[in-house]
Backbone as ProteinMPNN parsed JSONL, in Angstrom:
{"seq_chain_A": "XXXXXXXXXXXXXXXXXXXXXXXXXXXXXXXXXXXXXXXXXXXXXXXXXXXXXXXXXXXXXXXXXXXXXXXXXXXXXXXXXXXXXXXXXXXXXXXXXXXXXXXXXXXXXXXXXXXXXXXXXXXXXXXXXXXXXXXXXXXXXXXXXXXXXXXXXXXX", "coords_chain_A": {"N_chain_A": [[0.84, -1.176, 0.0], [0.76, 2.121, -0.997], [2.262, 5.071, 0.498], [0.23, 7.639, 1.996], [-0.298, 10.631, 0.302], [-0.135, 13.952, 1.19], [-1.192, 17.299, 0.89], [-0.234, 20.054, 2.454], [-2.201, 22.636, 3.792], [-2.641, 24.552, 5.851], [-1.02, 25.158, 8.971], [-0.959, 24.849, 12.498], [1.212, 25.941, 14.376], [1.489, 27.24, 16.769], [-0.245, 25.969, 18.48], [1.046, 23.691, 19.485], [2.893, 24.889, 21.077], [1.409, 26.258, 23.006], [-0.266, 24.355, 24.168], [-0.76, 21.04, 25.618], [-0.959, 18.302, 23.62], [-3.233, 15.867, 23.752], [-4.799, 13.886, 22.365], [-5.376, 13.122, 18.883], [-7.56, 13.782, 16.202], [-8.786, 12.985, 12.985], [-10.75, 14.705, 10.684], [-13.399, 15.488, 8.382], [-14.431, 18.464, 6.583], [-17.057, 20.774, 6.101], [-17.48, 22.576, 3.239], [-17.833, 25.308, 0.845], [-17.795, 25.595, -2.782], [-16.148, 27.755, -3.715], [-14.596, 28.183, -1.484], [-13.022, 25.895, -1.373], [-11.531, 26.239, -3.689], [-10.103, 28.499, -2.968], [-8.61, 27.424, -0.892], [-6.932, 25.765, -2.318], [-5.093, 27.553, -3.193], [-3.671, 27.935, -0.918], [-4.774, 29.735, 0.999], [-5.509, 30.115, 3.789], [-5.941, 30.413, 7.353], [-5.126, 29.207, 10.525], [-4.815, 30.45, 12.894], [-5.578, 31.374, 16.218], [-7.907, 29.744, 16.492], [-10.642, 27.526, 17.28], [-12.554, 24.615, 18.216], [-15.97, 23.776, 18.733], [-18.631, 22.019, 20.381], [-21.93, 21.637, 19.532], [-25.179, 20.802, 20.03], [-24.706, 18.084, 19.337], [-23.087, 18.305, 17.117], [-19.982, 19.223, 15.613], [-18.287, 22.258, 15.395], [-16.101, 24.491, 13.701], [-14.497, 27.362, 14.685], [-13.391, 30.66, 13.894], [-11.618, 30.149, 11.813], [-9.946, 31.457, 9.109], [-10.667, 31.689, 5.834], [-9.658, 32.993, 2.976], [-11.535, 35.019, 0.668], [-12.242, 33.723, -2.583], [-10.362, 34.748, -5.345], [-11.356, 34.871, -7.98], [-13.988, 34.486, -7.625], [-17.545, 35.165, -7.297], [-20.691, 35.996, -6.338], [-20.716, 33.591, -5.118], [-18.839, 33.512, -3.16], [-18.391, 33.268, 0.331], [-18.799, 34.37, 3.781], [-15.639, 34.932, 5.148], [-14.938, 34.207, 7.765], [-16.837, 32.507, 8.845], [-18.496, 30.05, 10.961], [-17.6, 26.649, 10.543], [-18.763, 23.42, 9.759], [-17.608, 20.4, 11.151], [-16.895, 17.073, 10.145], [-17.471, 14.215, 11.726], [-17.575, 10.882, 13.138], [-20.429, 9.714, 14.963], [-19.836, 8.344, 17.3], [-17.25, 9.257, 17.861], [-17.815, 11.939, 18.338], [-19.386, 11.778, 20.651], [-17.441, 10.806, 22.401], [-15.685, 12.998, 22.427], [-17.368, 14.944, 23.539], [-17.648, 13.991, 26.155], [-14.98, 14.23, 27.062], [-14.381, 16.971, 26.73], [-15.944, 18.147, 28.615], [-14.572, 17.781, 30.916], [-12.48, 19.524, 33.198], [-10.35, 21.942, 31.815], [-9.846, 20.846, 29.273], [-9.935, 21.224, 25.727], [-10.846, 21.711, 22.238], [-8.748, 22.018, 19.516], [-7.82, 23.013, 16.259], [-5.17, 21.468, 14.512], [-3.875, 21.105, 12.032], [-4.548, 21.625, 8.513], [-5.308, 19.996, 5.516], [-5.035, 18.641, 2.138], [-6.087, 15.466, 1.082], [-4.833, 12.547, -0.683], [-6.916, 11.896, -2.321], [-8.089, 14.289, -2.878], [-9.734, 15.444, -0.884], [-10.587, 17.767, 1.658], [-9.152, 17.786, 4.762], [-9.199, 18.1, 8.327], [-7.152, 18.187, 11.115], [-7.901, 17.771, 14.354], [-7.116, 18.462, 17.738], [-7.414, 17.111, 20.979], [-6.835, 18.982, 23.626], [-4.862, 20.251, 26.4], [-4.285, 23.079, 28.353], [-1.105, 24.757, 28.665], [0.957, 25.807, 31.351], [2.939, 28.708, 32.214], [5.44, 27.891, 33.235], [5.634, 25.345, 32.158], [5.941, 25.887, 29.455], [8.412, 27.18, 29.511], [10.052, 25.076, 30.349], [9.824, 23.354, 28.133], [11.081, 24.909, 26.152], [13.657, 25.035, 27.207], [14.414, 22.316, 27.118], [14.398, 21.891, 24.353], [16.487, 23.608, 23.606], [18.663, 22.325, 24.864], [18.689, 19.919, 23.467], [19.248, 20.819, 20.868], [21.83, 21.909, 21.283], [23.228, 19.58, 21.937], [23.012, 18.091, 19.548], [24.433, 19.797, 17.857], [26.989, 19.653, 19.005], [27.557, 16.954, 18.546], [27.639, 16.942, 15.738], [29.867, 18.57, 15.274], [31.84, 16.987, 16.403], [31.835, 14.811, 14.694], [32.844, 15.941, 12.382], [35.543, 16.217, 12.861]], "CA_chain_A": [[0.0, 0.0, 0.0], [1.619, 3.303, -1.051], [1.979, 6.048, 1.557], [-0.721, 8.698, 1.641], [0.314, 11.921, 0.016], [-0.957, 15.041, 1.695], [-0.733, 18.646, 0.566], [-0.535, 20.884, 3.617], [-2.82, 23.929, 3.517], [-2.323, 25.439, 6.974], [-0.486, 24.468, 10.133], [-1.111, 25.646, 13.707], [2.411, 25.689, 15.176], [1.297, 27.834, 18.094], [-0.986, 25.026, 19.313], [1.988, 22.822, 20.186], [3.59, 25.714, 22.062], [0.499, 26.683, 24.068], [-1.087, 23.263, 24.693], [-0.359, 19.645, 25.578], [-1.88, 17.601, 22.728], [-3.499, 14.55, 24.33], [-5.239, 12.994, 21.29], [-5.567, 13.774, 17.591], [-8.639, 13.21, 15.397], [-8.874, 13.475, 11.611], [-12.153, 14.872, 10.329], [-13.696, 16.253, 7.18], [-14.975, 19.79, 6.845], [-18.088, 21.155, 5.141], [-17.056, 23.806, 2.577], [-18.448, 25.642, -0.443], [-16.869, 25.437, -3.9], [-15.135, 28.809, -3.786], [-13.678, 28.004, -0.358], [-12.067, 24.862, -1.759], [-10.623, 26.856, -4.663], [-9.229, 29.384, -2.209], [-7.687, 26.563, -0.149], [-5.928, 25.269, -3.265], [-4.069, 28.611, -3.243], [-3.142, 28.031, 0.458], [-5.228, 31.013, 1.548], [-6.235, 29.841, 5.031], [-5.197, 30.651, 8.585], [-5.661, 28.515, 11.702], [-4.412, 31.209, 14.083], [-6.646, 31.695, 17.174], [-9.117, 28.99, 16.157], [-11.039, 26.481, 18.222], [-13.738, 23.856, 17.815], [-16.957, 23.632, 19.802], [-19.659, 21.022, 20.125], [-23.241, 22.238, 19.73], [-26.271, 19.909, 19.644], [-24.207, 16.856, 18.724], [-22.299, 18.601, 15.925], [-18.742, 19.923, 15.923], [-18.088, 23.409, 14.526], [-14.801, 25.133, 13.753], [-14.684, 28.811, 14.777], [-12.212, 31.505, 13.759], [-10.781, 29.819, 10.656], [-10.087, 32.466, 8.058], [-10.409, 31.244, 4.463], [-9.787, 34.219, 2.188], [-12.453, 34.882, -0.471], [-11.603, 33.328, -3.83], [-10.132, 35.952, -6.144], [-12.177, 34.869, -9.196], [-15.369, 34.165, -7.253], [-18.487, 36.292, -7.298], [-21.614, 35.852, -5.212], [-20.463, 32.293, -4.484], [-17.97, 33.695, -1.998], [-19.117, 33.369, 1.602], [-18.079, 35.053, 4.852], [-14.384, 34.216, 5.377], [-14.772, 33.776, 9.161], [-18.033, 31.818, 9.318], [-18.251, 28.737, 11.577], [-17.693, 25.563, 9.582], [-19.105, 22.146, 10.388], [-16.649, 19.314, 11.005], [-17.562, 15.8, 9.917], [-16.937, 13.143, 12.559], [-18.534, 9.837, 13.472], [-21.201, 10.001, 16.172], [-19.111, 7.764, 18.43], [-16.148, 10.169, 18.165], [-18.39, 13.157, 18.916], [-19.745, 11.462, 22.041], [-16.184, 10.713, 23.133], [-15.186, 14.359, 22.603], [-18.259, 15.631, 24.483], [-17.273, 13.542, 27.494], [-13.671, 14.739, 27.472], [-14.329, 18.433, 26.801], [-16.618, 18.58, 29.84], [-13.573, 17.765, 31.977], [-11.868, 20.843, 33.351], [-9.059, 22.175, 31.176], [-9.713, 20.278, 27.934], [-10.607, 21.929, 24.644], [-10.549, 21.205, 20.901], [-8.0, 22.993, 18.723], [-7.335, 22.451, 14.989], [-3.715, 21.436, 14.439], [-3.484, 21.356, 10.652], [-5.553, 21.441, 7.479], [-4.581, 19.485, 4.36], [-5.728, 17.875, 1.108], [-5.652, 14.082, 0.996], [-4.498, 12.136, -2.045], [-8.16, 11.847, -3.093], [-8.544, 15.682, -2.994], [-10.657, 15.867, 0.158], [-9.973, 18.625, 2.671], [-9.244, 17.199, 6.097], [-8.706, 18.919, 9.432], [-6.715, 17.411, 12.263], [-8.171, 18.499, 15.594], [-6.496, 17.843, 18.893], [-7.969, 17.276, 22.313], [-5.658, 19.577, 24.25], [-4.905, 20.809, 27.743], [-3.445, 24.273, 28.349], [0.175, 24.747, 29.361], [1.289, 26.928, 32.215], [4.149, 29.393, 31.775], [6.624, 27.111, 33.581], [5.697, 24.233, 31.21], [6.49, 26.427, 28.213], [9.842, 27.413, 29.738], [10.714, 23.77, 30.384], [9.898, 22.875, 26.749], [12.099, 25.692, 25.448], [14.954, 24.622, 27.73], [14.75, 20.978, 26.603], [14.724, 22.046, 22.921], [17.825, 24.2, 23.537], [19.63, 21.292, 25.217], [18.724, 18.962, 22.358], [19.93, 21.491, 19.769], [23.247, 21.989, 21.635], [23.772, 18.227, 21.859], [23.152, 17.751, 18.129], [25.508, 20.636, 17.323], [28.247, 19.088, 19.499], [27.788, 15.694, 17.834], [28.029, 17.271, 14.364], [31.249, 19.062, 15.311], [32.708, 15.862, 16.716], [31.911, 13.968, 13.493], [33.658, 16.643, 11.388], [36.97, 16.045, 13.203]], "C_chain_A": [[0.889, 1.244, 0.0], [1.268, 4.287, 0.062], [1.033, 7.134, 1.065], [0.038, 9.992, 1.411], [-0.649, 13.008, 0.446], [-0.339, 16.361, 1.285], [-1.184, 19.555, 1.705], [-1.093, 22.231, 3.18], [-2.415, 24.925, 4.595], [-1.898, 24.593, 8.167], [-0.62, 25.397, 11.337], [0.059, 25.334, 14.646], [2.243, 26.169, 16.607], [0.573, 26.868, 19.044], [-0.044, 24.125, 20.106], [2.783, 23.59, 21.238], [2.697, 26.027, 23.258], [-0.257, 25.552, 24.761], [-0.337, 21.941, 24.697], [-1.387, 18.928, 24.706], [-2.039, 16.177, 23.247], [-3.857, 13.531, 23.251], [-5.479, 13.794, 20.031], [-6.649, 13.026, 16.817], [-8.596, 13.826, 13.998], [-10.346, 13.57, 11.245], [-12.272, 15.662, 9.033], [-14.271, 17.595, 7.576], [-15.947, 20.135, 5.725], [-17.736, 22.526, 4.561], [-17.883, 24.07, 1.332], [-17.378, 25.525, -1.53], [-15.787, 26.489, -3.949], [-14.155, 28.727, -2.62], [-12.617, 26.968, -0.703], [-11.053, 25.436, -2.75], [-9.643, 27.795, -3.967], [-8.2, 28.57, -1.417], [-6.61, 25.988, -1.058], [-4.791, 26.282, -3.436], [-3.416, 28.826, -1.877], [-3.525, 29.344, 1.124], [-6.086, 30.778, 2.789], [-5.327, 30.104, 6.223], [-5.9, 29.949, 9.745], [-5.301, 29.239, 12.999], [-5.647, 31.581, 14.923], [-7.963, 31.005, 16.827], [-9.402, 27.956, 17.235], [-12.262, 25.763, 17.659], [-14.669, 23.757, 19.012], [-17.991, 22.601, 19.382], [-20.998, 21.633, 20.492], [-24.296, 21.298, 19.169], [-25.784, 18.68, 18.867], [-23.445, 17.068, 17.431], [-21.08, 19.422, 16.328], [-18.555, 21.046, 14.9], [-16.712, 24.013, 14.769], [-15.004, 26.638, 13.686], [-13.349, 29.519, 14.581], [-11.297, 31.164, 12.607], [-11.026, 30.87, 9.585], [-9.69, 31.839, 6.728], [-10.701, 32.455, 3.584], [-10.753, 34.004, 1.028], [-11.673, 34.576, -1.749], [-11.525, 34.534, -4.762], [-11.012, 36.024, -7.391], [-13.635, 34.516, -8.899], [-16.244, 35.399, -7.331], [-19.417, 36.119, -6.117], [-21.491, 34.49, -4.531], [-19.544, 32.382, -3.29], [-18.827, 33.878, -0.753], [-18.248, 34.116, 2.612], [-16.796, 34.284, 5.183], [-14.203, 33.685, 6.795], [-15.964, 33.004, 9.704], [-17.667, 30.499, 10.008], [-18.472, 27.639, 10.54], [-17.89, 24.241, 10.31], [-18.014, 21.116, 10.103], [-17.396, 17.994, 10.943], [-16.833, 14.7, 10.676], [-18.004, 12.078, 12.757], [-19.204, 10.164, 14.8], [-20.483, 9.494, 17.425], [-17.948, 8.672, 18.846], [-16.669, 11.453, 18.808], [-18.779, 12.93, 20.363], [-18.505, 11.395, 22.925], [-15.643, 12.12, 23.43], [-16.055, 15.155, 23.579], [-17.87, 15.271, 25.916], [-15.961, 14.142, 27.965], [-13.617, 16.265, 27.558], [-15.084, 18.969, 28.013], [-15.666, 18.549, 31.032], [-12.874, 19.125, 32.011], [-10.524, 20.895, 32.625], [-8.899, 21.621, 29.777], [-10.497, 21.091, 26.921], [-10.197, 21.298, 23.314], [-9.909, 22.315, 20.074], [-7.609, 22.326, 17.396], [-5.809, 22.552, 14.915], [-3.202, 21.69, 13.03], [-4.636, 21.063, 9.709], [-4.81, 21.028, 6.217], [-5.527, 18.816, 3.37], [-5.194, 16.452, 1.152], [-5.321, 13.756, -0.451], [-5.741, 12.058, -2.925], [-8.848, 13.213, -3.152], [-9.674, 16.065, -2.051], [-9.903, 16.765, 1.128], [-10.217, 17.987, 4.03], [-8.672, 18.177, 7.111], [-8.322, 17.97, 10.552], [-7.005, 18.243, 13.5], [-7.558, 17.727, 16.753], [-7.293, 18.122, 20.153], [-6.8, 17.729, 23.171], [-5.958, 20.099, 25.65], [-3.921, 21.968, 27.764], [-2.165, 24.109, 29.142], [0.284, 25.98, 30.255], [2.601, 27.537, 31.72], [5.396, 28.564, 32.071], [6.76, 25.88, 32.679], [6.325, 24.688, 29.899], [7.995, 26.657, 28.352], [10.613, 26.1, 29.735], [10.853, 23.201, 28.973], [10.989, 23.593, 25.977], [13.49, 25.263, 25.906], [15.352, 23.256, 27.187], [15.088, 21.037, 25.115], [16.123, 22.629, 22.751], [18.9, 23.161, 23.844], [19.79, 20.291, 24.072], [19.494, 19.543, 21.173], [21.43, 21.57, 20.033], [23.919, 20.63, 21.523], [23.99, 17.816, 20.403], [24.283, 18.535, 17.487], [26.866, 20.077, 17.743], [28.569, 17.782, 18.791], [28.226, 15.948, 16.397], [29.48, 17.743, 14.307], [32.23, 17.936, 15.579], [32.904, 14.981, 15.484], [32.772, 14.621, 12.409], [35.149, 16.427, 11.619], [37.513, 14.741, 12.797]], "O_chain_A": [[1.698, 1.41, 0.912], [0.126, 4.338, 0.517], [1.031, 7.5, -0.111], [0.891, 10.392, 2.204], [-1.832, 12.982, 0.106], [0.88, 16.529, 1.324], [-2.378, 19.79, 1.888], [-0.531, 22.89, 2.305], [-1.908, 26.006, 4.296], [-2.356, 23.465, 8.346], [-0.416, 26.604, 11.21], [-0.086, 24.56, 15.592], [2.786, 25.578, 17.541], [0.753, 26.937, 20.26], [-0.305, 23.828, 21.271], [3.29, 22.994, 22.188], [3.169, 26.06, 24.394], [-0.83, 25.761, 25.83], [0.585, 21.728, 23.91], [-2.575, 18.945, 25.026], [-1.104, 15.378, 23.192], [-3.292, 12.438, 23.217], [-5.753, 14.993, 20.087], [-6.658, 11.796, 16.778], [-8.397, 15.031, 13.844], [-11.106, 12.628, 11.468], [-11.366, 16.4, 8.646], [-14.562, 17.842, 8.747], [-15.702, 19.834, 4.556], [-17.695, 23.519, 5.287], [-18.553, 23.173, 0.819], [-16.195, 25.374, -1.227], [-14.625, 26.168, -4.198], [-13.007, 29.153, -2.747], [-11.446, 27.14, -0.365], [-9.858, 25.151, -2.658], [-8.474, 27.868, -4.348], [-7.047, 28.983, -1.288], [-5.489, 25.748, -0.611], [-3.668, 25.914, -3.781], [-2.682, 29.798, -1.694], [-2.685, 29.993, 1.748], [-7.245, 31.189, 2.839], [-4.103, 30.027, 6.117], [-7.111, 30.08, 9.925], [-5.47, 28.685, 14.085], [-6.646, 32.051, 14.379], [-9.021, 31.633, 16.87], [-8.517, 27.567, 17.998], [-12.918, 26.254, 16.739], [-14.224, 23.666, 20.156], [-18.198, 22.346, 18.196], [-21.192, 22.092, 21.617], [-24.31, 21.024, 17.969], [-26.383, 18.291, 17.865], [-23.18, 16.105, 16.712], [-21.137, 20.216, 17.267], [-18.652, 20.82, 13.694], [-16.223, 24.043, 15.898], [-15.612, 27.143, 12.742], [-12.309, 29.045, 15.04], [-10.278, 31.831, 12.428], [-12.166, 31.136, 9.204], [-8.526, 31.498, 6.515], [-11.848, 32.887, 3.465], [-10.79, 32.914, 0.458], [-10.582, 35.104, -1.965], [-12.508, 35.253, -4.943], [-11.381, 37.117, -7.82], [-14.42, 34.276, -9.817], [-15.756, 36.526, -7.421], [-18.95, 36.1, -4.978], [-22.096, 34.262, -3.484], [-19.465, 31.45, -2.491], [-19.855, 34.555, -0.782], [-17.099, 34.451, 2.325], [-16.864, 33.089, 5.472], [-13.384, 32.79, 7.007], [-16.09, 32.858, 10.92], [-16.646, 29.895, 9.682], [-19.419, 27.697, 9.755], [-17.267, 23.98, 11.339], [-17.555, 20.975, 8.969], [-18.413, 17.817, 11.613], [-15.724, 14.306, 10.315], [-19.193, 12.336, 12.567], [-18.61, 10.816, 15.659], [-20.518, 10.136, 18.475], [-17.687, 8.842, 20.037], [-16.04, 11.994, 19.718], [-18.535, 13.785, 21.214], [-18.517, 11.87, 24.061], [-15.199, 12.398, 24.544], [-15.536, 15.953, 24.359], [-17.774, 16.143, 26.781], [-15.831, 14.523, 29.129], [-12.877, 16.802, 28.382], [-14.889, 20.121, 28.402], [-15.912, 19.208, 32.043], [-12.704, 19.78, 30.983], [-9.676, 20.019, 32.791], [-7.889, 21.905, 29.133], [-11.586, 21.587, 27.214], [-9.305, 20.451, 23.273], [-10.459, 23.409, 19.95], [-7.121, 21.196, 17.4], [-5.233, 23.597, 15.219], [-2.215, 22.402, 12.843], [-5.577, 20.349, 10.056], [-3.795, 21.633, 5.872], [-6.66, 18.468, 3.705], [-3.984, 16.246, 1.249], [-5.504, 14.587, -1.341], [-5.634, 12.145, -4.148], [-10.042, 13.296, -3.438], [-10.491, 16.923, -2.385], [-8.719, 16.55, 1.391], [-11.354, 17.688, 4.395], [-7.785, 18.972, 6.803], [-9.076, 17.06, 10.896], [-6.419, 19.31, 13.679], [-7.494, 16.498, 16.74], [-7.783, 19.232, 20.363], [-5.875, 16.955, 23.422], [-7.102, 20.349, 26.029], [-2.817, 21.84, 27.233], [-2.133, 23.417, 30.159], [-0.237, 27.05, 29.937], [3.293, 26.939, 30.896], [6.318, 28.528, 31.256], [7.875, 25.411, 32.452], [7.134, 23.976, 29.305], [8.761, 26.368, 27.433], [11.708, 26.023, 29.177], [11.89, 22.624, 28.644], [11.741, 22.966, 25.23], [14.402, 25.14, 25.088], [16.512, 23.053, 26.83], [15.97, 20.312, 24.657], [16.868, 22.208, 21.867], [19.929, 23.114, 23.171], [20.903, 19.872, 23.755], [20.296, 18.849, 20.548], [22.229, 21.331, 19.127], [25.058, 20.537, 21.064], [25.032, 17.256, 20.064], [25.018, 17.996, 16.66], [27.792, 20.029, 16.934], [29.729, 17.524, 18.467], [29.095, 15.242, 15.885], [30.231, 17.365, 13.407], [33.336, 17.932, 15.038], [33.997, 14.466, 15.25], [33.371, 13.916, 11.597], [35.933, 16.452, 10.67], [38.691, 14.465, 13.021]]}, "name": "protein", "num_of_chains": 1, "seq": "XXXXXXXXXXXXXXXXXXXXXXXXXXXXXXXXXXXXXXXXXXXXXXXXXXXXXXXXXXXXXXXXXXXXXXXXXXXXXXXXXXXXXXXXXXXXXXXXXXXXXXXXXXXXXXXXXXXXXXXXXXXXXXXXXXXXXXXXXXXXXXXXXXXXXXXXXXXX"}
């Protein structure tokens, strides 16, 4: 079976800095035609976005998909809430976990699959405290210094 090829549309790097990602779910997203055309031009932003569950449906809030440049009245509001497509069992699971204190749903990345469907990866996340962020930065610095020292040693 060949590996799945994905074309990345948008990535939420800040999510990994601000949150502990506990679980990741892949889901579809309900879009209009001009939104898909705009996404093909990589005209989307996942900055300051979140997902909420309302009446058994999951909605993505704050995603900015720029209006398609060659569109007309088919263009819709660039910041409208968009419905995410998940199985009912997954939605029930997410409802149970988001009711726990400190958990929320954040989109991590948006991409095209090999079959040209737009998928969104949402993460069940828990917020980081300032000291957690500092510890992560310190461990990344140590790792970078170690790799640099190993590279210099191999050059000799």
